[in-house]
C-alpha positions as a Markdown table, in Angstrom:
| # | Residue | x | y | z |
|---|---|---|---|---|
| 1 | Met | 0.0 | 0.0 | 0.0 |
| 2 | Asn | 1.6 | 3.3 | -1.1 |
| 3 | Ser | 1.6 | 6.4 | 1.0 |
| 4 | Met | -1.0 | 8.2 | -1.2 |
| 5 | Thr | -3.5 | 5.4 | -0.6 |
| 6 | Leu | -2.8 | 5.3 | 3.1 |
| 7 | Ser | -3.3 | 9.0 | 3.4 |
| 8 | Val | -6.7 | 8.7 | 1.7 |
| 9 | Ile | -7.8 | 5.9 | 4.0 |
| 10 | Leu | -6.6 | 7.8 | 7.1 |
| 11 | Phe | -8.1 | 11.2 | 6.0 |
| 12 | Pro | -11.5 | 10.7 | 7.6 |
| 13 | Thr | -9.9 | 9.6 | 10.9 |
| 14 | Arg | -7.6 | 12.6 | 11.0 |
| 15 | Val | -10.5 | 15.0 | 10.2 |
| 16 | Cys | -12.5 | 13.5 | 13.1 |
| 17 | Leu | -9.6 | 13.8 | 15.5 |
| 18 | Trp | -9.0 | 17.4 | 14.4 |
| 19 | Leu | -12.6 | 18.3 | 15.0 |
| 20 | Leu | -12.6 | 16.5 | 18.3 |
| 21 | Ser | -9.5 | 18.5 | 19.4 |
| 22 | Leu | -11.1 | 21.7 | 18.1 |
| 23 | Leu | -14.2 | 21.0 | 20.2 |
| 24 | Tyr | -12.2 | 20.1 | 23.2 |
| 25 | Trp | -10.1 | 23.3 | 23.2 |
| 26 | Thr | -13.1 | 25.5 | 22.4 |
| 27 | Leu | -14.8 | 24.1 | 25.5 |
| 28 | Val | -11.6 | 24.5 | 27.6 |
| 29 | Tyr | -10.8 | 28.1 | 26.6 |
| 30 | Gly | -14.4 | 29.1 | 26.5 |
| 31 | Thr | -14.8 | 28.0 | 30.1 |
| 32 | Ala | -11.5 | 29.7 | 30.9 |
| 33 | Gly | -12.6 | 32.9 | 29.4 |
| 34 | Val | -16.0 | 32.9 | 31.3 |
| 35 | Thr | -14.4 | 31.9 | 34.6 |
| 36 | Gly | -11.6 | 34.5 | 34.1 |
| 37 | Cys | -14.1 | 37.3 | 33.6 |
| 38 | Val | -16.0 | 36.3 | 36.7 |
| 39 | Val | -12.8 | 36.2 | 38.8 |
| 40 | Leu | -11.6 | 39.5 | 37.4 |
| 41 | Ile | -14.9 | 41.2 | 38.2 |
| 42 | Arg | -14.6 | 39.8 | 41.7 |
| 43 | Ile | -11.0 | 41.0 | 42.1 |
| 44 | Val | -11.9 | 44.5 | 41.0 |
| 45 | Trp | -15.0 | 44.6 | 43.3 |
| 46 | Arg | -13.1 | 43.4 | 46.3 |
| 47 | Gly | -10.1 | 45.6 | 45.6 |
| 48 | Phe | -12.4 | 48.6 | 45.4 |
| 49 | Arg | -14.0 | 47.8 | 48.7 |
| 50 | Asp | -10.9 | 46.9 | 50.7 |
| 51 | Pro | -7.7 | 47.1 | 48.6 |
| 52 | Arg | -5.4 | 46.7 | 51.6 |
| 53 | Arg | -6.8 | 43.4 | 52.7 |
| 54 | Thr | -7.5 | 42.1 | 49.2 |
| 55 | Phe | -4.0 | 42.5 | 47.8 |
| 56 | Ser | -2.1 | 41.4 | 50.9 |
| 57 | Trp | -0.3 | 38.2 | 51.3 |
| 58 | Ala | 2.7 | 37.2 | 53.4 |
| 59 | Val | 5.8 | 35.4 | 52.4 |
| 60 | Arg | 6.5 | 32.8 | 55.1 |
| 61 | Ser | 10.1 | 33.2 | 56.4 |
| 62 | Arg | 10.6 | 29.7 | 57.8 |
| 63 | Pro | 8.9 | 26.3 | 57.5 |
| 64 | Pro | 6.4 | 25.4 | 60.2 |
| 65 | Glu | 7.2 | 22.7 | 62.7 |
| 66 | Cys | 4.9 | 20.1 | 61.1 |
| 67 | Leu | 7.2 | 19.9 | 58.1 |
| 68 | Arg | 10.1 | 19.1 | 60.4 |
| 69 | Asp | 8.4 | 16.4 | 62.4 |
| 70 | Pro | 11.0 | 13.5 | 62.7 |
| 71 | Ala | 8.2 | 11.0 | 63.3 |
| 72 | Leu | 7.1 | 11.4 | 59.6 |
| 73 | Gly | 10.5 | 10.3 | 58.3 |
| 74 | Thr | 13.8 | 11.5 | 57.1 |
| 75 | His | 14.3 | 14.3 | 54.6 |
| 76 | Gly | 16.5 | 13.7 | 51.6 |
| 77 | Tyr | 17.3 | 14.9 | 48.1 |
| 78 | Leu | 18.2 | 13.2 | 44.9 |
| 79 | Arg | 19.6 | 14.5 | 41.6 |
| 80 | Cys | 17.5 | 13.4 | 38.5 |
| 81 | Arg | 19.7 | 11.8 | 35.9 |
| 82 | Ser | 17.6 | 13.1 | 33.0 |
| 83 | Ser | 17.2 | 16.7 | 34.0 |
| 84 | Gly | 19.8 | 17.4 | 36.7 |
| 85 | Leu | 17.1 | 18.8 | 38.9 |
| 86 | Arg | 17.2 | 18.2 | 42.6 |
| 87 | Leu | 14.1 | 16.7 | 44.1 |
| 88 | His | 13.1 | 16.6 | 47.7 |
| 89 | Phe | 11.5 | 13.6 | 49.4 |
| 90 | Val | 10.7 | 12.3 | 52.9 |
| 91 | Ser | 11.3 | 8.6 | 53.5 |
| 92 | Lys | 10.5 | 6.2 | 56.3 |
| 93 | Gly | 11.1 | 2.5 | 56.6 |
| 94 | Asn | 13.8 | 0.0 | 55.7 |
| 95 | Arg | 15.4 | 0.8 | 52.3 |
| 96 | Arg | 15.7 | -2.9 | 51.6 |
| 97 | Arg | 12.0 | -3.4 | 51.6 |
| 98 | Pro | 9.8 | -2.8 | 48.5 |
| 99 | Leu | 9.4 | 0.8 | 47.6 |
| 100 | Met | 6.0 | 2.6 | 48.0 |
| 101 | Leu | 6.2 | 5.9 | 46.2 |
| 102 | Phe | 3.6 | 8.6 | 46.9 |
| 103 | Leu | 2.8 | 11.4 | 44.4 |
| 104 | His | 0.9 | 14.4 | 45.7 |
| 105 | Gly | -1.5 | 16.8 | 43.9 |
| 106 | Phe | -2.2 | 20.5 | 43.9 |
| 107 | Pro | -1.9 | 22.6 | 46.1 |
| 108 | Glu | -0.2 | 20.0 | 48.3 |
| 109 | Asn | 3.3 | 18.7 | 48.8 |
| 110 | Trp | 4.8 | 15.6 | 50.4 |
| 111 | Tyr | 3.0 | 16.4 | 53.7 |
| 112 | Ser | -0.3 | 15.2 | 52.3 |
| 113 | Trp | 0.9 | 11.6 | 52.7 |
| 114 | Arg | 1.8 | 11.9 | 56.4 |
| 115 | Tyr | -0.7 | 9.3 | 57.5 |
| 116 | Gln | 0.5 | 6.8 | 54.9 |
| 117 | Leu | 4.2 | 7.3 | 55.6 |
| 118 | Arg | 3.6 | 6.1 | 59.1 |
| 119 | Glu | 1.1 | 3.4 | 58.3 |
| 120 | Phe | 3.1 | 1.5 | 55.6 |
| 121 | Ser | 6.7 | 2.1 | 56.7 |
| 122 | Gly | 6.8 | -1.2 | 58.6 |
| 123 | Gln | 6.4 | -3.3 | 55.5 |
| 124 | Tyr | 7.6 | -0.9 | 52.8 |
| 125 | His | 10.3 | 1.7 | 52.1 |
| 126 | Thr | 7.7 | 4.6 | 52.0 |
| 127 | Val | 8.8 | 7.7 | 50.1 |
| 128 | Ala | 6.7 | 10.9 | 49.7 |
| 129 | Leu | 8.1 | 12.9 | 46.8 |
| 130 | Asp | 7.9 | 16.7 | 46.3 |
| 131 | Leu | 7.1 | 16.8 | 42.5 |
| 132 | Arg | 9.2 | 19.3 | 40.5 |
| 133 | Gly | 8.0 | 22.8 | 41.1 |
| 134 | Cys | 6.4 | 21.9 | 44.4 |
| 135 | Gly | 7.5 | 21.8 | 48.1 |
| 136 | Asp | 11.3 | 21.9 | 48.5 |
| 137 | Ser | 12.1 | 20.4 | 45.0 |
| 138 | Ala | 13.7 | 22.5 | 42.3 |
| 139 | Ala | 11.2 | 24.7 | 40.5 |
| 140 | Pro | 12.1 | 25.6 | 36.9 |
| 141 | Tyr | 10.1 | 28.5 | 35.6 |
| 142 | Arg | 9.6 | 27.6 | 31.9 |
| 143 | Leu | 6.4 | 26.0 | 30.9 |
| 144 | Glu | 8.2 | 23.5 | 28.7 |
| 145 | Asp | 9.9 | 22.1 | 31.8 |
| 146 | Tyr | 6.5 | 20.6 | 32.9 |
| 147 | Thr | 5.8 | 18.5 | 29.9 |
| 148 | Leu | 4.5 | 15.0 | 30.5 |
| 149 | Glu | 7.7 | 13.4 | 29.3 |
| 150 | Lys | 9.9 | 15.3 | 31.7 |
| 151 | Leu | 7.6 | 14.6 | 34.7 |
| 152 | Leu | 7.6 | 10.9 | 33.9 |
| 153 | Asp | 11.4 | 11.0 | 33.7 |
| 154 | Asp | 11.4 | 12.4 | 37.2 |
| 155 | Ile | 9.4 | 9.4 | 38.5 |
| 156 | Arg | 11.7 | 7.0 | 36.7 |
| 157 | Asp | 14.8 | 8.7 | 38.0 |
| 158 | Thr | 13.4 | 8.8 | 41.5 |
| 159 | Ile | 12.7 | 5.1 | 41.6 |
| 160 | Ser | 16.2 | 4.2 | 40.3 |
| 161 | Gly | 17.8 | 7.0 | 42.4 |
| 162 | Leu | 16.4 | 5.5 | 45.5 |
| 163 | Gly | 18.0 | 2.2 | 44.7 |
| 164 | His | 14.9 | 0.3 | 43.4 |
| 165 | Thr | 13.8 | -1.1 | 40.1 |
| 166 | Ser | 10.0 | -0.9 | 40.7 |
| 167 | Cys | 7.5 | 0.3 | 43.2 |
| 168 | Val | 4.0 | 0.4 | 44.5 |
| 169 | Leu | 3.0 | 3.7 | 42.9 |
| 170 | Val | 0.4 | 5.7 | 44.8 |
| 171 | Gly | -0.9 | 9.0 | 43.4 |
| 172 | His | -3.6 | 11.6 | 44.2 |
| 173 | Asp | -5.0 | 14.4 | 42.0 |
| 174 | Trp | -2.3 | 15.4 | 39.6 |
| 175 | Gly | 0.0 | 12.9 | 41.2 |
| 176 | Gly | -2.7 | 10.3 | 40.3 |
| 177 | Met | -2.8 | 11.5 | 36.7 |
| 178 | Leu | 1.0 | 11.1 | 36.5 |
| 179 | Ala | 0.7 | 7.6 | 38.1 |
| 180 | Trp | -1.8 | 6.6 | 35.4 |
| 181 | His | 0.6 | 7.8 | 32.7 |
| 182 | Phe | 3.6 | 6.2 | 34.2 |
| 183 | Ala | 1.9 | 2.9 | 34.5 |
| 184 | Leu | 1.0 | 3.2 | 30.8 |
| 185 | Glu | 4.6 | 4.1 | 29.8 |
| 186 | Arg | 6.6 | 2.0 | 32.2 |
| 187 | Pro | 4.5 | -1.0 | 33.5 |
| 188 | Asp | 7.8 | -2.8 | 34.2 |
| 189 | Met | 8.5 | -0.3 | 37.0 |
| 190 | Val | 5.1 | -0.5 | 38.6 |
| 191 | Gln | 4.3 | -3.5 | 40.8 |
| 192 | His | 0.8 | -2.2 | 41.8 |
| 193 | Leu | -0.9 | 1.1 | 41.0 |
| 194 | Val | -3.1 | 3.0 | 43.4 |
| 195 | Val | -4.9 | 6.1 | 42.3 |
| 196 | Met | -7.0 | 8.4 | 44.4 |
| 197 | Asn | -9.5 | 10.9 | 43.0 |
| 198 | Ala | -7.8 | 11.2 | 39.6 |
| 199 | Pro | -9.6 | 9.9 | 36.5 |
| 200 | His | -7.9 | 7.8 | 33.8 |
| 201 | Pro | -6.5 | 10.3 | 31.2 |
| 202 | Ala | -8.9 | 9.0 | 28.5 |
| 203 | Ser | -12.0 | 9.1 | 30.7 |
| 204 | Trp | -11.4 | 12.9 | 31.3 |
| 205 | Leu | -12.0 | 13.7 | 27.6 |
| 206 | Asp | -14.8 | 11.2 | 27.3 |
| 207 | Ala | -16.6 | 12.7 | 30.3 |
| 208 | Val | -16.2 | 16.3 | 29.1 |
| 209 | Leu | -17.4 | 15.6 | 25.6 |
| 210 | Arg | -20.4 | 13.6 | 26.8 |
| 211 | Arg | -21.5 | 16.3 | 29.1 |
| 212 | Pro | -19.7 | 19.7 | 28.3 |
| 213 | Ser | -21.6 | 21.3 | 31.2 |
| 214 | Gln | -19.4 | 19.4 | 33.6 |
| 215 | Leu | -16.5 | 21.7 | 32.6 |
| 216 | Leu | -18.2 | 24.3 | 34.7 |
| 217 | Arg | -17.8 | 22.2 | 37.8 |
| 218 | Ser | -14.1 | 21.8 | 37.1 |
| 219 | Gly | -13.8 | 25.3 | 35.8 |
| 220 | His | -10.6 | 25.8 | 37.9 |
| 221 | Thr | -8.8 | 23.5 | 35.6 |
| 222 | Cys | -9.6 | 25.7 | 32.6 |
| 223 | Phe | -9.1 | 28.9 | 34.5 |
| 224 | Phe | -5.5 | 27.9 | 35.4 |
| 225 | Gln | -4.7 | 27.9 | 31.7 |
| 226 | Leu | -4.8 | 31.7 | 31.8 |
| 227 | Pro | -1.5 | 33.6 | 32.5 |
| 228 | Leu | -0.9 | 35.5 | 35.8 |
| 229 | Leu | -4.6 | 35.9 | 36.8 |
| 230 | Pro | -4.8 | 32.6 | 38.6 |
| 231 | Glu | -1.7 | 33.4 | 40.7 |
| 232 | Ile | -3.2 | 36.8 | 41.7 |
| 233 | Ala | -6.6 | 35.2 | 42.5 |
| 234 | Leu | -5.1 | 32.4 | 44.6 |
| 235 | Ser | -2.8 | 34.8 | 46.6 |
| 236 | Met | -5.5 | 37.4 | 47.5 |
| 237 | Glu | -6.4 | 37.9 | 51.1 |
| 238 | Asp | -3.4 | 35.8 | 52.2 |
| 239 | Phe | -4.3 | 32.7 | 50.1 |
| 240 | Lys | -8.0 | 32.7 | 51.0 |
| 241 | Leu | -8.9 | 30.5 | 48.0 |
| 242 | Val | -6.2 | 28.0 | 48.9 |
| 243 | Arg | -7.5 | 27.9 | 52.4 |
| 244 | Ser | -11.0 | 27.4 | 51.1 |
| 245 | Met | -9.9 | 24.6 | 48.8 |
| 246 | Leu | -8.4 | 22.6 | 51.7 |
| 247 | Cys | -10.6 | 23.7 | 54.6 |
| 248 | Gly | -13.8 | 25.2 | 53.2 |
| 249 | Gly | -17.2 | 23.8 | 53.8 |
| 250 | Arg | -18.0 | 23.0 | 50.2 |
| 251 | Val | -14.8 | 21.4 | 48.9 |
| 252 | Gly | -12.5 | 21.1 | 52.0 |
| 253 | Ile | -11.8 | 18.1 | 54.2 |
| 254 | Arg | -15.1 | 17.0 | 55.7 |
| 255 | Asn | -14.0 | 14.7 | 58.5 |
| 256 | Arg | -13.9 | 16.9 | 61.6 |
| 257 | Ala | -11.3 | 14.7 | 63.3 |
| 258 | Cys | -8.9 | 15.2 | 60.3 |
| 259 | Arg | -9.5 | 18.9 | 59.4 |
| 260 | Leu | -6.3 | 20.8 | 59.0 |
| 261 | Thr | -5.1 | 22.9 | 61.9 |
| 262 | Glu | -3.7 | 26.3 | 61.2 |
| 263 | Ala | -0.2 | 24.9 | 61.7 |
| 264 | Glu | -0.9 | 22.1 | 59.2 |
| 265 | Leu | -2.3 | 24.5 | 56.7 |
| 266 | Glu | 0.9 | 26.5 | 57.0 |
| 267 | Gly | 2.7 | 23.4 | 55.8 |
| 268 | Tyr | 1.2 | 24.0 | 52.4 |
| 269 | Leu | 1.1 | 27.8 | 52.4 |
| 270 | Tyr | 4.8 | 28.1 | 53.3 |
| 271 | Tyr | 6.0 | 26.9 | 49.9 |
| 272 | Leu | 3.1 | 28.5 | 47.9 |
| 273 | Ser | 3.9 | 31.9 | 49.5 |
| 274 | Gln | 7.5 | 31.9 | 48.2 |
| 275 | Pro | 8.3 | 33.9 | 45.1 |
| 276 | Gly | 7.1 | 31.9 | 42.1 |
| 277 | Gly | 5.6 | 29.3 | 44.5 |
| 278 | Leu | 2.2 | 29.2 | 42.7 |
| 279 | Thr | 3.4 | 29.5 | 39.1 |
| 280 | Ala | 5.3 | 26.2 | 39.0 |
| 281 | Pro | 2.4 | 24.1 | 40.3 |
| 282 | Leu | 0.0 | 25.8 | 38.0 |
| 283 | Asn | 2.3 | 25.0 | 35.1 |
| 284 | Tyr | 1.1 | 21.4 | 35.5 |
| 285 | Tyr | -2.3 | 22.4 | 34.4 |
| 286 | Arg | -1.0 | 24.6 | 31.6 |
| 287 | Ala | 1.4 | 22.0 | 30.2 |
| 288 | Leu | -0.5 | 18.8 | 30.9 |
| 289 | Leu | -4.1 | 19.5 | 30.0 |
| 290 | Ser | -3.4 | 18.9 | 26.3 |
| 291 | Asn | -1.6 | 15.6 | 26.8 |
| 292 | Ala | -2.9 | 12.1 | 25.9 |
| 293 | Leu | -6.4 | 13.2 | 24.6 |
| 294 | Tyr | -6.4 | 10.1 | 22.4 |
| 295 | Arg | -4.2 | 7.7 | 24.3 |
| 296 | His | -6.7 | 5.0 | 25.2 |
| 297 | Gln | -4.0 | 2.4 | 25.9 |
| 298 | Asp | -5.0 | 0.0 | 28.6 |
| 299 | Val | -3.2 | -0.1 | 32.0 |
| 300 | Ala | -1.7 | -3.5 | 32.3 |
| 301 | Val | -0.8 | -3.5 | 36.0 |
| 302 | Ala | -3.1 | -4.3 | 38.9 |
| 303 | Cys | -4.9 | -1.1 | 39.9 |
| 304 | Leu | -6.8 | 0.2 | 42.9 |
| 305 | Leu | -9.0 | 3.3 | 42.3 |
| 306 | Ile | -10.2 | 5.1 | 45.5 |
| 307 | Trp | -12.7 | 7.8 | 45.1 |
| 308 | Gly | -14.2 | 10.2 | 47.7 |
| 309 | Glu | -17.8 | 10.5 | 46.7 |
| 310 | Ala | -18.2 | 14.1 | 48.1 |
| 311 | Asp | -15.5 | 15.4 | 45.7 |
| 312 | Gly | -16.4 | 19.0 | 45.1 |
| 313 | Ile | -13.5 | 19.6 | 42.7 |
| 314 | Leu | -13.5 | 17.0 | 40.0 |
| 315 | Val | -16.5 | 16.5 | 37.6 |
| 316 | Glu | -19.2 | 13.9 | 38.2 |
| 317 | Gly | -19.0 | 10.7 | 36.2 |
| 318 | Met | -15.3 | 10.2 | 36.5 |
| 319 | Ala | -15.3 | 7.9 | 39.4 |
| 320 | Gly | -15.4 | 4.3 | 38.1 |
| 321 | Gly | -14.3 | 5.4 | 34.7 |
| 322 | Ala | -11.1 | 3.4 | 34.7 |
| 323 | Arg | -12.4 | -0.1 | 34.1 |
| 324 | Pro | -12.7 | 0.3 | 30.3 |
| 325 | Tyr | -9.0 | 1.3 | 30.1 |
| 326 | Thr | -7.5 | -1.5 | 32.3 |
| 327 | Arg | -6.3 | -4.9 | 31.2 |
| 328 | Gly | -5.0 | -5.9 | 34.6 |
| 329 | Ser | -7.0 | -6.5 | 37.8 |
| 330 | Val | -8.8 | -3.4 | 38.8 |
| 331 | Val | -10.5 | -2.7 | 42.2 |
| 332 | Glu | -12.7 | 0.3 | 42.6 |
| 333 | Arg | -13.6 | 1.6 | 46.0 |
| 334 | Arg | -15.8 | 4.6 | 47.0 |
| 335 | Ile | -15.8 | 6.4 | 50.3 |
| 336 | Pro | -19.1 | 8.2 | 51.2 |
| 337 | Asp | -19.1 | 11.7 | 52.6 |
| 338 | Cys | -15.4 | 12.0 | 51.7 |
| 339 | Ser | -13.9 | 15.0 | 50.0 |
| 340 | His | -11.4 | 15.3 | 47.2 |
| 341 | Trp | -8.5 | 15.2 | 49.7 |
| 342 | Val | -9.3 | 11.5 | 50.4 |
| 343 | Gln | -6.0 | 10.3 | 52.0 |
| 344 | Gln | -6.2 | 13.2 | 54.5 |
| 345 | Asp | -10.0 | 13.1 | 55.0 |
| 346 | Gln | -10.4 | 9.4 | 55.7 |
| 347 | Pro | -6.9 | 8.1 | 56.3 |
| 348 | Gln | -7.9 | 5.0 | 58.3 |
| 349 | Thr | -10.4 | 3.9 | 55.6 |
| 350 | Val | -7.9 | 4.7 | 52.8 |
| 351 | Asn | -5.2 | 2.8 | 54.6 |
| 352 | Lys | -7.4 | -0.3 | 55.1 |
| 353 | Met | -8.4 | -0.3 | 51.5 |
| 354 | Leu | -4.8 | -0.1 | 50.4 |
| 355 | Trp | -3.8 | -2.9 | 52.8 |
| 356 | Asp | -6.6 | -5.1 | 51.5 |
| 357 | Phe | -5.7 | -4.5 | 47.9 |
| 358 | Leu | -2.0 | -5.2 | 48.5 |
| 359 | Leu | -2.6 | -8.4 | 50.5 |
| 360 | Gln | -5.1 | -9.6 | 47.8 |
| 361 | Met | -2.6 | -8.9 | 44.9 |
| 362 | Asp | 0.2 | -10.5 | 46.7 |
| 363 | Ser | -1.7 | -13.7 | 47.6 |
| 364 | Pro | -0.7 | -16.9 | 45.9 |
| 365 | Gln | -3.8 | -17.0 | 43.6 |
| 366 | Tyr | -2.5 | -13.8 | 42.0 |
C-alpha cells in the first residue's frame, strides 16, 4: 500500500480527531474565558471595597514545625539523571523493603501523605516525593519544563535513584494522573498502581465531551490555563482561595477529626507563598491538559482506584471510569461523605483499602 492510498484511508480519521480536538479546546478556553471574567470582576470589586486586605499576602520566612516532624520520616534529596534537577523527598522504613512511592496533587506537597508514611513504613520503604516545582524540590520556571515526558522521567529517576527497580505507585489528584501515565509508559517499573480521586486520562476527555456542562464544575482546571490571573486570585487575602480549597465547607476536608489545623495548613502555604511558588504548580495544568487526549491504551498492572464521593472539585461521572481502560486486575472503592482530599480526609479507611488491595494482589492466587 503506497503512501497516497494510506493518506486517503486515514483522512476521515484525521479529520475526526482534528474536529474533536477543536471542540475540546473550544470548551476549555471558552470556560477559561468565562471563569476569568467572573474572577476579574470579583477581584476589582473586592479591591475597590478593601484594597489593603484584598491585595495582601505574606511570604513565610521559615517552614512550620509540622514539616520538620521527625516521626514522619527522614528528609532527603536526589539528583535526577535526565534533567539534573534536585528533588526533595521524605522517606520512612527500611530501604531494603519494596518501595512505595507517593505522588501528591495541587496545592499540596509531600506532607499530604503523612498518614500513609507512618502506616506502611513497617512493610515498605515509603517515600513521599515533592514533585518538581512543588515543596522543596527544584522549580524551573519555563512552561516547557513541565511536559509529561519530563515529569515521567522524574518518577523513573526517583525510583532508580532510591535504589529500586520498581515500586507500588500511589498518586492523588495530579499525582494520580502522573501515576496513570507512568503505568502506561513503564509498566515494568510499577508492581501495583493506586490512584485516588484522579480519572484515567482517557476518561477525562470522554466525560467532558459527553457532558460539556461538567467543565463548569471543574472550571478551575480551565481557569488555570490563563496567565498571571490565577496566581493573583489564589494569593489574594493571604491565600484565601487555597484555604477554602483545603478547609472550606464545600470542597475542603469533611472529617472533623482530620481537618487541618492552622499549623498544618501553613505546611502548604509556606511553599506556595515563596516567590514563584504558585506559578510552578499551576504549570502542571498549563502544560499537561493537552496531553494524551487520544491515548486510550489499557493499563496492564493491577490497579486500585479510590474515590471520595463528596469530591467538590472533579467533575461527576469520572469515578469508576477506569475499568474500560485497564487490562490488569482493577479494584474500585468509593468512600461516602469524603472530599477530594481523600487520603487526608479518611486516612484510616484509605489505609485499610490499600492494605486489603496489596494483600489480595500478593496472595498466591495472583
